[in-house]
Each structure stands twice: as structure tokens, then as C-alpha cells.
C-alpha positions as CSV (number, residue, x, y, z in Angstrom):
1,X,76.2,90.6,102.6
2,X,79.7,90.5,104.1
3,X,81.1,92.6,101.2
4,X,78.4,95.2,101.7
5,X,79.1,95.4,105.4
6,X,82.8,96.0,104.7
7,X,81.9,98.9,102.3
8,X,79.6,100.5,104.9
9,X,82.1,100.1,107.7
10,X,85.0,101.7,105.7
11,X,82.7,104.6,104.6
12,X,81.7,105.2,108.2
13,X,85.4,105.3,109.3
14,X,86.2,107.8,106.6
15,X,83.3,110.1,107.5
16,X,84.3,110.1,111.1
17,X,87.9,110.8,110.2
18,X,86.9,113.9,108.1
19,X,84.4,115.3,110.6
20,X,86.4,115.0,113.7
21,X,87.6,118.3,115.4
22,X,90.4,120.0,113.5
23,X,89.7,118.3,110.1
24,X,91.4,120.2,107.4
25,X,89.9,121.2,104.1
26,X,91.5,120.0,100.8
27,X,94.2,122.3,99.5
28,X,93.7,121.1,95.9
29,X,91.3,123.8,94.8
30,X,89.9,123.3,91.3
31,X,90.4,119.6,90.6
32,X,89.6,119.8,86.8
33,X,92.5,118.5,84.7
34,X,93.2,118.2,81.0
35,X,93.9,114.9,79.2
36,X,97.1,112.9,79.8
37,X,99.9,113.4,77.3
38,X,101.4,110.5,75.3
39,X,103.8,108.6,77.6
40,X,107.5,109.2,77.0
41,X,110.5,107.2,78.2
42,X,112.5,108.9,81.0
43,X,115.6,108.2,79.1
44,X,119.1,106.7,79.7
45,X,119.8,108.9,82.7
46,X,117.1,107.1,84.7
47,X,116.6,103.8,82.8
48,X,119.2,101.1,82.3
49,X,119.5,97.8,80.6
50,X,118.2,96.2,83.8
51,X,114.7,96.8,85.2
52,X,113.3,100.0,86.7
53,X,110.0,99.8,88.6
54,X,107.9,101.0,91.5
55,X,108.5,104.8,91.1
56,X,107.6,107.5,93.6
57,X,108.0,111.3,93.4
58,X,108.9,113.1,96.6
59,X,106.3,115.6,97.9
60,X,108.2,118.5,96.3
61,X,108.6,116.6,93.0
62,X,112.4,117.0,92.9
63,X,113.4,113.5,93.9
64,X,112.4,110.4,92.0
65,X,112.7,107.1,93.9
66,X,112.3,103.7,92.3
67,X,113.3,100.1,92.5
68,X,115.9,98.5,90.2
69,X,117.9,95.4,89.8
70,X,120.7,97.2,88.0
71,X,124.4,96.7,88.9
72,X,125.6,98.5,92.0
73,X,122.9,97.3,94.3
74,X,123.1,95.0,97.3
75,X,120.1,92.9,96.8
76,X,117.6,91.4,94.2
77,X,116.3,94.9,93.8
78,X,117.3,98.1,95.6
79,X,115.8,101.5,96.1
80,X,117.5,104.3,94.1
81,X,117.0,108.1,94.0
82,X,117.5,110.7,91.3
83,X,117.4,114.4,92.0
84,X,116.8,117.5,90.0
85,X,117.2,121.2,90.9
86,X,113.6,122.0,90.1
87,X,110.6,120.7,88.1
88,X,112.0,122.1,84.9
89,X,115.6,120.8,85.4
90,X,116.9,117.4,84.1
91,X,117.2,114.4,86.3
92,X,120.7,113.6,87.7
93,X,122.2,110.2,87.7
94,X,120.4,107.9,90.2
95,X,122.2,106.9,93.4
96,X,121.6,103.8,95.6
97,X,120.0,104.6,99.0
98,X,122.7,102.4,100.6
99,X,122.7,99.5,103.1
100,X,120.8,101.4,105.9
101,X,117.7,101.2,103.8
102,X,118.3,98.4,101.2
103,X,118.8,94.7,102.0
104,X,120.0,91.6,100.2
105,X,116.4,90.9,99.3
106,X,114.0,92.8,97.1
107,X,113.1,96.4,98.1
108,X,110.7,98.3,95.9
109,X,107.6,100.6,95.5
110,X,108.3,103.5,97.9
111,X,105.8,106.1,99.0
112,X,106.0,109.2,101.2
113,X,104.1,111.0,103.9
114,X,102.9,114.5,103.0
115,X,105.6,116.1,105.1
116,X,108.3,113.9,103.6
117,X,109.5,112.5,106.9
118,X,108.3,108.9,106.4
119,X,108.9,106.5,103.5
120,X,106.9,103.3,103.1
121,X,108.0,100.5,100.8
122,X,107.7,96.8,100.0
123,X,110.3,94.2,101.0
124,X,110.7,90.5,101.3
125,X,113.7,90.8,103.6
126,X,114.0,88.7,106.7
127,X,112.3,89.8,109.9
128,X,108.9,90.3,108.3
129,X,105.5,88.8,109.1
130,X,104.9,87.1,105.7
131,X,106.5,86.5,102.4
132,X,106.4,90.2,101.4
133,X,105.7,93.0,103.9
134,X,105.4,96.8,104.1
135,X,108.2,98.6,105.9
136,X,108.7,102.2,106.9
137,X,111.7,104.5,107.5
138,X,112.0,107.9,109.1
139,X,114.2,110.9,108.3
140,X,114.4,114.1,110.4
141,X,115.3,116.2,107.4
142,X,112.7,115.8,104.7
143,X,115.1,117.3,102.1
144,X,118.0,114.9,102.7
145,X,117.5,111.8,100.5
146,X,120.3,109.9,102.3
147,X,119.2,110.5,105.9
148,X,116.8,107.6,106.2
149,X,117.0,105.5,109.3
150,X,116.9,101.7,109.5
151,X,113.5,100.6,108.3
152,X,111.0,98.9,110.7
153,X,108.2,96.5,109.8
154,X,104.7,97.8,110.2
155,X,103.7,94.5,111.8
156,X,100.1,93.3,112.1
157,X,97.4,94.1,111.2
158,X,98.9,95.8,108.1
159,X,101.2,92.9,107.3
160,X,100.0,89.3,107.2
161,X,101.2,85.8,106.3
162,X,100.3,86.7,102.7
163,X,101.8,89.1,100.1
164,X,101.3,92.7,101.3
165,X,102.6,95.6,99.1
166,X,101.9,98.9,97.3
167,X,101.6,101.3,100.3
168,X,100.1,104.7,99.8
169,X,99.7,107.1,102.7
170,X,96.8,109.5,102.0
171,X,95.6,112.6,103.8
172,X,92.0,112.5,104.9
173,X,91.0,115.6,106.8
174,X,93.2,115.7,110.0
175,X,94.0,112.0,109.7
176,X,96.0,109.8,107.3
177,X,94.9,106.5,105.7
178,X,97.2,103.8,104.5
179,X,96.1,102.1,101.3
180,X,97.8,99.0,100.2
181,X,97.2,95.7,98.3
182,X,97.2,92.2,99.7
183,X,96.2,88.7,98.7
184,X,95.2,87.7,102.2
185,X,91.6,87.3,100.9
186,X,92.6,85.4,97.7
187,X,93.6,87.7,94.8
188,X,95.4,91.0,95.2
189,X,92.8,93.5,96.6
190,X,93.0,97.0,98.0
191,X,92.7,97.6,101.7
192,X,92.6,100.9,103.8
193,X,93.7,101.5,107.4
194,X,93.4,104.7,109.4
195,X,96.5,105.8,111.2
196,X,95.9,106.3,114.9
197,X,97.1,109.2,117.0
198,X,99.9,107.0,118.4
199,X,101.2,106.3,114.9
200,X,99.9,102.7,114.7
201,X,97.4,101.6,112.1
202,X,93.9,100.3,112.6
203,X,92.2,97.2,111.2
204,X,92.5,97.2,107.4
205,X,89.1,97.3,105.5
206,X,88.5,96.2,101.9
207,X,88.0,99.0,99.4
208,X,85.5,96.9,97.6
209,X,84.4,99.3,94.9
210,X,87.9,99.3,93.5
211,X,88.5,95.6,93.7
212,X,87.5,92.8,91.2
213,X,88.0,89.1,90.8
214,X,91.4,90.0,89.2
215,X,94.4,91.5,90.8
216,X,94.6,95.2,91.7
217,X,97.9,96.6,92.8
218,X,99.9,99.8,93.6
219,X,97.4,102.5,94.1
220,X,98.3,106.2,94.0
221,X,95.8,108.8,95.2
222,X,95.5,112.5,94.5
223,X,96.1,114.7,97.5
224,X,92.4,115.7,97.8
225,X,91.5,111.9,97.9
226,X,89.1,112.3,94.9
227,X,91.1,110.5,92.2
228,X,93.0,107.2,92.2
229,X,95.2,105.4,89.8
230,X,96.3,101.7,89.9
231,X,97.2,98.8,87.7
232,X,95.2,95.6,87.2
233,X,94.9,92.6,84.9
234,X,91.1,92.8,85.1
235,X,89.0,92.3,81.9
236,X,89.8,95.0,79.4
237,X,93.5,95.0,80.2
238,X,96.1,94.1,77.6
239,X,98.5,92.4,80.1
240,X,98.2,94.7,83.1
241,X,97.0,98.2,82.4
242,X,96.7,101.5,84.3
243,X,93.2,102.2,85.6
244,X,91.6,105.3,87.3
245,X,88.7,106.0,89.5
246,X,87.2,109.3,90.9
247,X,84.6,110.4,93.3
248,X,82.7,113.6,94.1
249,X,84.3,114.1,97.5
250,X,86.7,112.3,99.8
251,X,83.9,110.6,101.8
252,X,82.1,109.2,98.8
253,X,82.3,105.7,97.4
254,X,84.8,105.4,94.5
255,X,83.4,105.3,91.0
256,X,83.7,102.5,88.5
257,X,87.3,102.3,87.4
258,X,88.1,103.1,83.7
259,X,91.2,102.5,81.5
260,X,93.7,105.3,81.0
261,X,94.4,106.3,77.4
262,X,98.2,106.0,77.8
263,X,98.2,102.2,78.1
264,X,100.1,100.0,75.6
265,X,99.8,96.4,74.3
266,X,102.4,95.5,76.8
267,X,102.6,95.6,80.6
268,X,101.9,99.0,82.2
269,X,102.2,99.0,85.9
270,X,103.0,100.7,89.3
271,X,101.8,104.3,88.7
272,X,102.7,107.2,91.0
273,X,101.0,110.6,90.9
274,X,102.8,113.8,91.7
275,X,101.5,115.9,94.6
276,X,100.1,118.6,92.2
277,X,98.2,115.9,90.2
278,X,99.9,116.8,86.9
279,X,102.5,114.1,86.5
280,X,102.1,110.3,86.3
281,X,105.2,108.1,86.3
282,X,104.9,104.3,85.8
283,X,106.8,101.2,84.7
284,X,106.3,99.6,81.3
285,X,107.8,97.0,79.0
286,X,106.2,98.6,75.9
287,X,108.2,98.8,72.6
288,X,111.2,101.0,73.1
289,X,111.8,99.9,76.7
290,X,114.9,98.0,77.8
291,X,113.0,95.4,79.8
292,X,111.0,97.5,82.2
293,X,111.6,101.2,82.0
294,X,110.0,104.3,83.7
295,X,107.7,106.4,81.6
296,X,106.1,109.8,82.3
297,X,102.9,111.4,81.2
298,X,101.7,114.9,82.1
299,X,98.5,117.0,82.1
300,X,97.5,120.5,82.7
301,X,95.1,121.8,85.4
302,X,92.2,124.2,85.1
303,X,93.0,127.0,82.7
304,X,96.7,126.3,82.4
């Protein structure tokens, strides 16, 4: 009964968010896409002999952020960024975001607001609420990858004494919803919290239809809020696999998750979806990777 009540409460919150005055329609248009291409390694410019993980594409798709424990960082894992001139250009050599953002701990799994002014990420640095928290940083210029201000902890109720991670800020009408995963209830499950007008976040609610008795982590959601991707070790997975779920509209309950066709016999994890819905970047230790590398898969949309 308690789990059913949580579903109903979250659904009610989302309906109110989308029907409040000024709610914006989705700008996604036709949401039909073709199949995902075979995943390919992003290559030696991006990947190293160390580990690369937790990728995120900027809203314009021309900056690729990720975590890495490669040489040149200041902590156990740092946030790095690689740029390109446009979506058809090659990626340039990644650059460390520097000590304003990175710490001597582990910083990983970034995500951006729609306007590119805010970055959310995981960190187990000192000053948090629990062992691993969600932090955020602001930049006045959304096109400057090195203008991020000192990060601040989101505090409670987003963070807890448990492991809180995998932030994804999603548009929902005229509001924003922060999805993330946490083991505050036992295993890693997805939660959602509505961002208030003052910038704070409301009480997180379980996204029960996406959760299982296994661990669900690092969700990424299409801009029309109708398709989600995440990784899990639920039954059917090799080690951890990429899963997807869809729904008829942004206020509907999520459908039953299914496996993506691009999974391997190894660990496939931490997906991120481009804003146009055509590109998926994720971490994998599949054959051909040097430890954990970043891989890319693409798909066409509509009649493309």
C-alpha cells in the first residue's frame, strides 16, 4: 500500500507541474526514432589507459564532460571536458575543469540544466550530508566550460546520510524535476523532486515503476520526458546493462523497462542522452576497452 501511495503522489505532483499557468509544450515534435547503431569506442583522444566514466553532453552537444582517474587530476576522480567545433567535428583533447570544481575526492557524473547555466554532479568530498552527495555549480556564461563557480551541496532533502548520486534535471512543463538515485531505502532506487520557484527542491518521491529489488542508477531522460535510459543489475543483465523505458506523455506512468540492444557481456553503465535524442554516450569495460572507456551509439529520427 505504501508503494502505491508513493506512485499516486508523484503522479499528482507531475500533473500539477504541467497544468499550472504558463506550462510549456514539448519542443520535441515527432518522437519516433530509428534503432540504435552498434556502439563504438570514442577513441584515444577521449579515452585513456585509466578509467573514463559518467559522461554528459552539454545542451548544444559540443562539450563532452566526464569523470576520470587519469593522470593530471587532483583527486580520486576529476571532471574533465572535451570540446568540438560542431557536431560533425572531432573531439579535442580533454581538459581538467580545475580546482574550483574538482576536489581531492571523487567527482563524477555531471548533468546540466536546459540553459547550460547549472551543472549537477556526484562527489564524496568533505562538507556533504552523507558518504556521497549531489552538488551543483553555476556559470554566468553557458558557453564557457571553465567559468564554473565553486560548487555547493544541495543539502537535504535531496542528500541524505546514504549514497545519493546520478542527478538529472528534467524539464516538465514550466517546472524542472531532479531525478537521482539513492540507497536511502535499501538498494539504489530512483527518486524525483520538483524544483521550487525559489530554486530549492521539494521532498523526493520514489519513481516506483522504474525501480526493482536490484540497483538502478544514473538515469538520463529525453527532453520531452517520454523516454528514459539507465543502468541496472536487475535480472536479465549481464553484469550491469543499459535499460530503457518510455511513456505516452510526460504525465503518464513509466512503462516496463527493457534492455537496449547495444549491451555487451561486460559492464555497460552511466548512459547520457543528447538533447536531440539521437546520441547515447556511456561507459563500458567491454572487449576493446582499456579498463572503462566511453562509447557512443546514434540513431536517426523520423524520416532522417
